[in-house]
N, C-alpha and C positions, 0 to 999 in steps of 0.2 A: 467352508466348502473344500478348501485344499486339504485340510486334515482328514475330512471325511473320505475324500477320493484316495488318499494314501492308505487309509484303513481298508477301503473297498478293494483296492488293487492287491494289498497284502492278503486279504481274505480269499480272493479269487485264486491267487497263486497257491494257497494251501488246500484248495478244494477244486482241483482240476478235473478229477475223474467223475463226471456227472452225466455220462452218455446214457441216454435212454431212447431206444428206437420209437417208442410210443409218442414221445414228445417231439420227435422229428416229423411226425405225421400230423399230430393234433396238438393244439395248445392245452396246457394243463387245466385251464378253466373250462374246457368244453364239456358242459354238463350233459348234453344229449348224446353226442357221438362217442366220447371217451368214457365218461363215468357211467351213465345209464347203459351204454352199449356193453361195456365189460361186465357190469353187475348183472345185467340180463343174461348174458352169455354164460356166466358161471352158475347162476341160479337155475337156469333152464335144464331140466333133466334130458331133454331131447337134443341138446347141443352136442357137437362132436368131441367134447372133452372126454366122453365115454365114461364118466363117473356117475351117471344116472343121478340119483337124488343126494349124493354125498354132500355137495356144497350147499344145496338148499337146506338139508337137514341140519347142517352145522350152523347155518345162518339163523334158522328158526329157533334152534336151541340157544344161540347166543342172545337173541332178543326176547326169549321167554315165550315163544308161540308154538313150539313144536307139538306139545300135547294138544293144544287147542286146534291146530291145523289138521292133525290126524295122520294116518298112515296110508292114505290113498295113493295108488300108483298112477292115477290119471291126473297129472298136474300140468297146467298150462301157465307159461310165463310169457307175457306179452309186453313189448315196449311201445310206448306212445299209442296205446289203445284208447281211442276217443280222448286223446290228450293226456291220459294218465301216464306218468313217466314209466312206471313198471307195475303191471297188474298181474298178480299171482292168484290162481284159484284151482280148486280141485272139484268144482261143481257144487260144493257145499260151503266151504270156507273161502272167503275172498279178502285179499290184501291189496290195499292201495298204497304203493310206495312212492311218496313224493320226494324227489331228489333236488336239493337246493345247493348249488355251488355259490354263485354270486347273484343269481336271479332273485328278485323280490316276488312276493305273493301276488297273484292276479286277483282281480275282483271275484269274490265268491268261489275261489278255486277249489278248496277242499269241500265246501258244501256242494258244489256242482258235481264233483266226482262221486260223492256219496249218493247224490240224487240219480246219477247215471246208473249206478249199480241197482239201486232200489226200484227206480221207475222203468228204465230201459232194459235192464238185464233180469228184472223180476227177482232180485235177491231180497228176501225178507230180513228184517233186522235180527230176528231171533229164531232158533230152531225149536223143535217140540220140547226140548229139555231146558228151554229158556236161556240158552247160551248164545252169545252174540255171533252173528255170521260174518260181520265185516270188521276188518281192522285197518286203521289208518297209521302208516309208518311215516314219520316226518324226519327225513335225513338231512342234516346240515353240517356245515363246517364250523360254525361259531356258536351253536347251542341255542339259537333263537327259536322261538315258538311260532306257530302259524299266526298271522295277523288276525285281528277281529274281523276285518273286511273279508279275508279268505274264508273264515269259518262261518260268517253270516250269523244265522241263528244258533249254530252249534256252539257249545261252551266246553272248555276243558274242565273236568271236575277237579275237586280239591286235591285228590291223591294222584292226579294225572294219569289215570288208568283208562279213562273213558272220555269220549266226546258225547255230550248229551244235548238233545233238543226236545223239550217237553218230556213225553214218555219214551221217546226213541233214544237208543244208546248204541254206540259202536266202540270197539276197543281202540285204544290210542297208545302209540309208543313214540317217544322222542328219542332219536338215536343220533350219534355223531360219527363222523369218519374216524376220528382219533380213538374214541372209546369202544366202538362196536365194529366198524368195518375193518380197520387194521388188525385187531385181534382175531376176527373171523378169517381174514385172509391168511394170517399166520398159522392158525390151526388147520386151515384147508391145505396150505402148502406142506405142512408136516405130514399130512395124510398121503400126499402124492410126491414125496421127496425123491422117490426112485424113478419118477417120470420126469426126466430132466427138462424137456421142452415146456411142459405144463408148469412145473415148479418155477422155471425162469420167467415164464409169462406172468405168473402171479407176482414174482419179485419186481418186475418192471412196473406193474400196476401199483404195488405198494410204494414204489419210489415216486410215481406220478402223484399219488395222494400226499405223500410227505412234502413234495414240492409245493403243491397248491395250498396246504395248510401251514406251511412254514416250518416243518420239522426237518431235522437233518442238516447236512452241509449244503446250504443254498443261500442265495442272496436275499430271498424273501425273509428268512429268519434273521439275517444280518440287519436288514432294513427295519424289521419290527423291533429289534432289541437294541441296536447300536446307533442308528441314524438319527441325528438331530436336524438334518436337512429336510426342508419342506418338500412334499411330493410335487408341488408346482414347479420348483426349480429342476427337479429330475425329469419331469414331464417335458419341460421346455427344451432341455438338453437332448432328450430322445428325439422329439419331433423335428428339431433343427439339425439332427444328425451330427452333433458335436462329439464325434468319437474320441477326439483327443482329451475331452473332459471325462467321459464315461468309458471305462474299459468295456470290452466286448461282453455283452450279457446275452443270455438265452432268451428265446421267445416268451417262455412263461414268466421269466423275471421282468421282462419288458411289459407283458400284459398286466402283471400285478401293479406296477407303478402307474400305468395308464388308468386302470380301473379305480385304484385308490384315489387318484387325483380327480377323475370324473365323478366318482361317488360323492366326494366331499364338496366338489364344486356345485353339483346339482341338487344338493339337499335342500336348498332354499325354495325349490319348487315342489316340495313334498306334498303340499295340500292339493295340488292339481295334477301332478305327474308321478308315475312310479318308475323305479329303476329295474331293468330286467337285462338279462343277456340272452341273445337269441340263438347263436350257433357258433360254429368254429370260425366263421368269417365275419359275422356281425357281433363284435365283442361286447358292445355296450349299447343299451337302448333306454331312452327316456321317453315314455309314452303317456298320453293322457289317461287318467284313471277312469274307471267305469265305462270302458269301451264296450258297447253292446256288440260290436263286430270285432272279434278277437283274432280271426284268422288272417285278415288282410287289413292293414292300417298304416297311417302315416305316423312317423315318430322321429325324434332327434336320435341320431345313432353315430357310433364310432365304427367305421369300416376297417376291419383288421386285415392287414396285408403284410407280407414278408418283404415287400419292396420298400426300403427305407426312404426313397424319394417321395413316396405317397403316404407317409404316415399322418399327414395333416388332414385327416378324413373325418372330422366331426361335422355333420350336416343333417339335412332332412332326407329321409329315405322312405320309400314305399316298401313295406315289409310284409311278407307272407307268400303263400303258395298261389301264384297267379300266372296265367299264361303270358307269354311274351307279347302277344297281340293286345291283350287287355292292358298290360302294363304300359305299353307304348301309347295306347289310346288315352289312358288316364294322364300320362305325362304331358301329352299334347294339350290337355284341357286345363291343367293347373297353372296358376300365375307364377311369375318368378318370385323368388324370395330375396328381396334386396339385391337384385342383380345376379343371383345364383339360381340356375335352374336345378331341377331335381337331379338331373344326370351329371351336372358338374360336380356336385357333392363336396369338393374341397372348399373349405371356408376360410381357413387361416393360413396365409402364405408366409407371414413373417412374425406374427405375434400371437402364438397360441397360449394366451394367458387365461386365467380364470375369469377375469373381467371381460375379455373379448367373447368368451363362450357364453357367459351369463347374458351379455348384451344381445347376442344373436338369438338366444332362446327367448328373451323378453320381447324382442321385436317380432318374433314369428309364432309365438305360442298360440295366439288367438286364431291365426290362419290354420294352424295344425288342428285345433279343435273343430273349426268350421269344416275343414276338408274331411275329417273323420265322420262328422255328422252327414255330410253329403254322400260319402262312400257307403255308409250304412243304409242310407235311403235308397241308393241304387240296388243294394243287395235285397232290400225289402220291397223292391219295385215301386218305390214311392216317387222317384224321379229318374230322369234319364242320365 
């Protein structure tokens, strides 16, 4: 441990210049607000970057869909449209861009999005020339493919160009931040190099991506390549605020250590629970699989905060868009969880170990499942 910390300190001294205003506002793992937000902004011709379709055309060219999408000037780019991360269409061709940073696939997620376009938006699978009208773009950090649960009855064909379900077929593209997004940003930046503010904005976003994927001069890369110290020890030092052991690190470096520890710890519950990340302030979510009510639910979660005194925030949380009155009404109705109420939320005061976390989940997982069943019953007017 001492040797590691010496290497760590030396590494940080050599890499002091890592200021990025984006990462002062949002953590590098923030899938919705940071990554999907900036991607949508650049891809949308109506945004105030005033480059019209330049960035979109370069993106479509990079992933091989420019000719398929066509030259229509009437392009819409929407974020979180019916839960689709980024939805791009020109009235004829439709792109579902699913963006995954650390979040895991939801139950029937990709299948549900295709169904939304086909059934709710009346998008036929093929045009009169027998060409597919829908494309699914699956964007990840680590190269993983959509889960079988997310695809449901859809299958990735052998050459990985299509998703197929019976006689139905949609285009499919597997892309990565490192292989497609960063080169696209570089080519976009070259096109606007004389527009200093726009070029610098793209540079900051490139840096944010490099930080979250572990490229460049950052502690994430160091941890991935050099560290032999377990993430549990690093996690314990962080939450116990042992600054004398760990030199000062940035929020995204802290987030990486916390998430890696929690991911590894919670893998034992993979049969019943799925790992997700919710937003800039709910960093880690472990929720029951096959939730029929996905907009509001109970889950185990790590509450992200910049206040080091309150880092011990792994507990049970009511997640979702719900009014303050309804949230308070639900909180009044639920039982305590081994002495901790939902609003207390802080679970581990002195011993934030993997064993303590696993014990807490094991003791409360059946209650979580039961509460979600009741919550869904309320939504469907089955009970009060």
